[in-house]
Structures are given as C-alpha cells and as structure tokens.
ChimeraX commands (.cxc) that place a marker at each C-alpha (Angstrom):
marker #1 position 109.38,124.85,119.78 radius 0.5
marker #1 position 110.86,123.11,116.94 radius 0.5
marker #1 position 114.54,123.35,116.15 radius 0.5
marker #1 position 115.79,124.05,112.50 radius 0.5
marker #1 position 116.97,121.20,110.53 radius 0.5
marker #1 position 120.24,121.75,108.39 radius 0.5
marker #1 position 119.67,121.26,104.70 radius 0.5
marker #1 position 122.34,118.68,104.37 radius 0.5
marker #1 position 120.55,116.30,106.56 radius 0.5
marker #1 position 117.34,116.61,104.70 radius 0.5
marker #1 position 118.29,116.68,101.21 radius 0.5
marker #1 position 118.55,112.98,100.67 radius 0.5
marker #1 position 115.01,112.34,102.32 radius 0.5
marker #1 position 113.50,115.09,100.52 radius 0.5
marker #1 position 114.75,113.73,97.08 radius 0.5
marker #1 position 113.40,110.10,98.32 radius 0.5
marker #1 position 110.11,111.55,99.12 radius 0.5
marker #1 position 109.80,113.39,96.00 radius 0.5
marker #1 position 110.23,110.43,94.04 radius 0.5
marker #1 position 107.24,108.85,95.17 radius 0.5
marker #1 position 105.02,111.74,96.19 radius 0.5
marker #1 position 104.65,113.87,93.09 radius 0.5
marker #1 position 101.84,114.51,90.61 radius 0.5
marker #1 position 103.24,111.89,88.10 radius 0.5
marker #1 position 102.81,108.99,90.56 radius 0.5
marker #1 position 98.97,109.40,90.31 radius 0.5
marker #1 position 99.06,109.23,86.36 radius 0.5
marker #1 position 101.58,106.38,86.77 radius 0.5
marker #1 position 98.98,104.30,88.81 radius 0.5
marker #1 position 96.18,105.17,86.30 radius 0.5
marker #1 position 98.21,104.04,83.40 radius 0.5
marker #1 position 99.37,100.98,85.17 radius 0.5
marker #1 position 95.56,99.89,86.06 radius 0.5
marker #1 position 94.61,100.50,82.49 radius 0.5
marker #1 position 97.48,98.73,80.97 radius 0.5
marker #1 position 96.87,95.64,83.15 radius 0.5
marker #1 position 93.29,95.61,82.33 radius 0.5
marker #1 position 93.97,95.95,78.58 radius 0.5
marker #1 position 96.76,93.12,78.87 radius 0.5
marker #1 position 94.52,90.64,80.60 radius 0.5
marker #1 position 91.74,91.18,78.01 radius 0.5
marker #1 position 94.35,90.66,75.25 radius 0.5
marker #1 position 95.54,87.55,76.76 radius 0.5
marker #1 position 92.21,86.16,77.17 radius 0.5
marker #1 position 91.69,86.72,73.39 radius 0.5
marker #1 position 94.99,85.21,72.46 radius 0.5
marker #1 position 94.35,82.29,74.57 radius 0.5
marker #1 position 90.93,81.66,72.79 radius 0.5
marker #1 position 92.43,81.97,69.38 radius 0.5
marker #1 position 95.21,79.44,70.21 radius 0.5
marker #1 position 92.46,77.14,71.65 radius 0.5
marker #1 position 90.52,77.15,68.52 radius 0.5
marker #1 position 93.60,77.05,66.33 radius 0.5
marker #1 position 94.99,73.89,68.14 radius 0.5
marker #1 position 91.33,72.39,68.27 radius 0.5
marker #1 position 91.19,72.37,72.18 radius 0.5
marker #1 position 87.59,73.34,72.33 radius 0.5
marker #1 position 86.03,71.13,74.76 radius 0.5
marker #1 position 89.11,69.90,76.29 radius 0.5
marker #1 position 88.34,70.65,79.78 radius 0.5
marker #1 position 84.83,68.82,79.54 radius 0.5
marker #1 position 86.82,65.51,78.51 radius 0.5
marker #1 position 89.47,66.15,81.01 radius 0.5
marker #1 position 86.81,66.39,83.66 radius 0.5
marker #1 position 84.80,63.32,82.55 radius 0.5
marker #1 position 88.11,61.37,82.65 radius 0.5
marker #1 position 89.57,62.66,86.00 radius 0.5
marker #1 position 88.29,59.75,87.90 radius 0.5
marker #1 position 89.94,57.00,85.80 radius 0.5
marker #1 position 92.06,58.40,83.01 radius 0.5
marker #1 position 93.81,55.10,82.13 radius 0.5
marker #1 position 91.68,52.15,83.58 radius 0.5
marker #1 position 93.71,49.46,81.85 radius 0.5
marker #1 position 96.71,50.96,83.86 radius 0.5
marker #1 position 94.87,51.29,87.01 radius 0.5
marker #1 position 93.62,47.65,86.77 radius 0.5
marker #1 position 97.04,46.28,86.15 radius 0.5
marker #1 position 98.49,48.06,89.03 radius 0.5
marker #1 position 95.61,47.16,91.36 radius 0.5
marker #1 position 96.20,43.33,90.34 radius 0.5
marker #1 position 99.87,43.57,91.12 radius 0.5
marker #1 position 98.94,44.92,94.80 radius 0.5
marker #1 position 96.57,42.18,95.21 radius 0.5
marker #1 position 99.00,39.55,94.23 radius 0.5
marker #1 position 101.71,40.91,96.49 radius 0.5
marker #1 position 99.05,40.92,99.53 radius 0.5
marker #1 position 98.14,37.53,98.49 radius 0.5
marker #1 position 101.81,36.29,98.50 radius 0.5
marker #1 position 102.36,37.93,102.07 radius 0.5
marker #1 position 99.28,36.16,103.47 radius 0.5
marker #1 position 100.52,32.92,102.13 radius 0.5
marker #1 position 104.17,33.21,103.49 radius 0.5
marker #1 position 102.92,34.17,107.08 radius 0.5
marker #1 position 101.47,30.82,107.96 radius 0.5
marker #1 position 104.37,28.92,106.48 radius 0.5
marker #1 position 106.63,31.00,108.59 radius 0.5
marker #1 position 104.45,30.39,111.68 radius 0.5
marker #1 position 104.45,26.57,111.22 radius 0.5
marker #1 position 108.37,26.48,110.96 radius 0.5
marker #1 position 108.67,28.60,114.29 radius 0.5
marker #1 position 106.76,26.46,116.38 radius 0.5
marker #1 position 108.86,23.91,117.99 radius 0.5
marker #1 position 107.37,20.50,119.34 radius 0.5
marker link #1:1,2 radius 0.2
marker link #1:2,3 radius 0.2
marker link #1:3,4 radius 0.2
marker link #1:4,5 radius 0.2
marker link #1:5,6 radius 0.2
marker link #1:6,7 radius 0.2
marker link #1:7,8 radius 0.2
marker link #1:8,9 radius 0.2
marker link #1:9,10 radius 0.2
marker link #1:10,11 radius 0.2
marker link #1:11,12 radius 0.2
marker link #1:12,13 radius 0.2
marker link #1:13,14 radius 0.2
marker link #1:14,15 radius 0.2
marker link #1:15,16 radius 0.2
marker link #1:16,17 radius 0.2
marker link #1:17,18 radius 0.2
marker link #1:18,19 radius 0.2
marker link #1:19,20 radius 0.2
marker link #1:20,21 radius 0.2
marker link #1:21,22 radius 0.2
marker link #1:22,23 radius 0.2
marker link #1:23,24 radius 0.2
marker link #1:24,25 radius 0.2
marker link #1:25,26 radius 0.2
marker link #1:26,27 radius 0.2
marker link #1:27,28 radius 0.2
marker link #1:28,29 radius 0.2
marker link #1:29,30 radius 0.2
marker link #1:30,31 radius 0.2
marker link #1:31,32 radius 0.2
marker link #1:32,33 radius 0.2
marker link #1:33,34 radius 0.2
marker link #1:34,35 radius 0.2
marker link #1:35,36 radius 0.2
marker link #1:36,37 radius 0.2
marker link #1:37,38 radius 0.2
marker link #1:38,39 radius 0.2
marker link #1:39,40 radius 0.2
marker link #1:40,41 radius 0.2
marker link #1:41,42 radius 0.2
marker link #1:42,43 radius 0.2
marker link #1:43,44 radius 0.2
marker link #1:44,45 radius 0.2
marker link #1:45,46 radius 0.2
marker link #1:46,47 radius 0.2
marker link #1:47,48 radius 0.2
marker link #1:48,49 radius 0.2
marker link #1:49,50 radius 0.2
marker link #1:50,51 radius 0.2
marker link #1:51,52 radius 0.2
marker link #1:52,53 radius 0.2
marker link #1:53,54 radius 0.2
marker link #1:54,55 radius 0.2
marker link #1:55,56 radius 0.2
marker link #1:56,57 radius 0.2
marker link #1:57,58 radius 0.2
marker link #1:58,59 radius 0.2
marker link #1:59,60 radius 0.2
marker link #1:60,61 radius 0.2
marker link #1:61,62 radius 0.2
marker link #1:62,63 radius 0.2
marker link #1:63,64 radius 0.2
marker link #1:64,65 radius 0.2
marker link #1:65,66 radius 0.2
marker link #1:66,67 radius 0.2
marker link #1:67,68 radius 0.2
marker link #1:68,69 radius 0.2
marker link #1:69,70 radius 0.2
marker link #1:70,71 radius 0.2
marker link #1:71,72 radius 0.2
marker link #1:72,73 radius 0.2
marker link #1:73,74 radius 0.2
marker link #1:74,75 radius 0.2
marker link #1:75,76 radius 0.2
marker link #1:76,77 radius 0.2
marker link #1:77,78 radius 0.2
marker link #1:78,79 radius 0.2
marker link #1:79,80 radius 0.2
marker link #1:80,81 radius 0.2
marker link #1:81,82 radius 0.2
marker link #1:82,83 radius 0.2
marker link #1:83,84 radius 0.2
marker link #1:84,85 radius 0.2
marker link #1:85,86 radius 0.2
marker link #1:86,87 radius 0.2
marker link #1:87,88 radius 0.2
marker link #1:88,89 radius 0.2
marker link #1:89,90 radius 0.2
marker link #1:90,91 radius 0.2
marker link #1:91,92 radius 0.2
marker link #1:92,93 radius 0.2
marker link #1:93,94 radius 0.2
marker link #1:94,95 radius 0.2
marker link #1:95,96 radius 0.2
marker link #1:96,97 radius 0.2
marker link #1:97,98 radius 0.2
marker link #1:98,99 radius 0.2
marker link #1:99,100 radius 0.2
marker link #1:100,101 radius 0.2
marker link #1:101,102 radius 0.2
marker link #1:102,103 radius 0.2
view
C-alpha cells in the first residue's frame, strides 16, 4: 500500500507540473507553429523584395561562375611569387653544397 504525502512536500511540484501540463500548452504550441511558418514566409518575401531593390538578382549565378577564380590577376601574381621563391631556394642549395665540401 502507498503512504500519504503531506501537501507541503508536494505543493511546489504540483505547481511546477501545472505550469507545463495544462490546456494552454496545447494552444501555445499550435500558435508557435503557425507563427513560425508565417514569419518564415514573411522573411522570404522581404528577402526577395530587398534582392530586387538592391539589384542582386542573378548574384548567385555570377558568384558560382567566379567561384574557381574570383581574381585571376591576384592568383597569377601570388603564383609567380611562390615560383620565384622556390627557384631562389633551388639556386641557393647547390652553392651551399659546393662551399661545404672540403678538398
């Protein structure tokens, strides 16, 4: 058999459980689901309106096309610097080897 609980020990737990387990929770969850769906649709409309206003239509296609080489001049300059450094390192190595060999 179960023993009785005193009301003072259960009162805080009962209040906390009533906060989450009541009929208003169902209506609140439905309201939040509808609000979220409406907010997302409104945001999509605002985003499209701003894209048109700021003339960003087709921006993704241009960005995708330039994704591989957005600045070819800069890339060529960096590549030439790297190649020059490698060439200088190769030229310095044989000179160091010749100086180190005692005869």
